[in-house]
N, C-alpha and C positions, 0 to 999 in steps of 0.2 A: 936227661932231666930237663924239663922245659916248663917255664912259667910264661903264660900268655896273659897280657893285660889289655883289656879293652878300655878305651878312653872316649868319652862322648856323653853328650847330654841325654836326658831321658828321651825315649822314643826315637833314638838315632839308629837302632837296629842291633844293639849289642847282644841281647839274648837270642834274637833270631840267628845271628851269626854263630853263636855258640851251638844252637840246635842244628844248624845246617852244616857246620864244618868240624866241630870238636866234641860233640856229645859221645862219640864212640872211642875217643882217644884220650880225653882229658877230664879230670874231675872239675867240678864247678864250685867256685867260691863266690857267693852272692849274698850281700847283706840284706836284701829284701826278703830272702827266704829265711836266713838265720836270725834276723831281727835284732841281735845285739852284737856289739863289738867283742864282747867276751866269747861268745860262741864262734864268731868269725875267727878270732885269734887262735882258739883251740883247734879249729879245723885247718887253718893255715899252718900251724905248728905240726899238725899230723901229716899234712901233705909234704911238708919239707922233710920231716924225719923219715917218712916212708919213701922219699925220693920219687913221689908220684907226680906225673905231669898234671898241671892244673891251669885253669883259666880264672882270672879275677874279673868277674862280670859285674862291675860297679861303674859309676860314672867316672871316678878317678880324674877329676878335672883340674886338680892342682898338683904341683910337684910334691908338696908335702903329703898329700893323700897317696900318691904313687909310691913314695919312699917307704910307707908302711909295709908294702909287699916286696918291693925291690930289694931292700936291705937284707931281710932274712933269706930270700931266694938266692941272691948273689953270694952271700956268705956260705951257703950250702952248695955252691957250684952249679946252680941252675943256669941254663941259657934263658935270657929274659927278652921276650919279644913283645913289642907294643903295637897295637892296632888302634889308630885314631879314626873313629867313625865320624866322618864329617857330614853334616847336613845342616841346612839352614833352619832357623828358628821356625819358619813357616812350615817346612817339611815335618819337623818334629811335632809341631802342634797338630798338624793334619793326621799324622800317624797316631798320635795320642788319642785324638777324638774318635778314631776308628777302632780303638781297643775295646774289649769287653768292659762293661761299666765298672766292675770291681778292680780293674787294672788301670783305670784312668788316673793320671797324675794331674794335680792342679796346674793350669797354665802358668800361674805365677811362679810355681816351683821350677818349671822348665826354664822360664826366663831368668830366674835368679841363678840357676846352675850355669846357664849360658854366660851370664855376666862374670862368673868366677873362673871360667875356662882359661887355662894357661896352656899354650902349645907345649907338647912334650919335647924332650931333647935327648939325644944319645948320651949326653953328659950326665944324665940322671942315673945311668947304669943299664940302659937297654943295650942289648947286643944288636938288635935290629928294630927298626920302626917302619911302619907302613901307614899310609893314608888309605882308608876304605870308604868307598862311596857305594851306596845301594842304588841300583838302577830300577826303573819302574817295573821291569820284569822280575824283580826280586833277585837279580843276578848281582854279584859283588864285583867291584872293580878295585884291585889292589895296586897301589903305586908305592914303590920304595920311597922312603923318607929322604928329603933333602934338607939340610940344616937351614937353608935359606927360606924354607917354607914358614910363613907366619900367618897365613890366612886363617883367621879365627872368626 
C-alpha cells in the first residue's frame, strides 16, 4: 500500500510526472478533476479502504494541506512518499503559457501559490521524500531529500 504525494506550484510538472511514471500503477486523486472537496474525500476514503495505491496530484504546498492526505493514509498503514517538484516561478509561468488555452492558470494564482509554499519535512509523516527536477528533455531528476534542504 503506497500513497504518493506531489508537492509543487501549478505548471511544475506534477500531472506530467503522474502520466509518465504512475498511471499504470496508481490511482489518481486530483481536485481539478473532482472539483469539490466532498468528492475528493469520498475518493480518498475509497482508496484507503480498498488499500489501493494512489497519487495525490494537487499542489499540496502547505503542511496543513498535506496532512489532509497523510493522516488517513498513515492510519491505514500506507507507505507515504513525497515528491517535491521544484521549478522556478519563471519556469512555471513559461510552462503554463505553453498549455492549451483551457488549461492555463492565471499567472497571479501561480505566484500566490508560490508565496504559500512550505518546504515538506519527513516529520510530517512521510516515509521518503524526493526533490524532482524536470530537465529540458522532459527527463526527471530525482534526488533523495535532505532535511537541511530549504531552497524554496
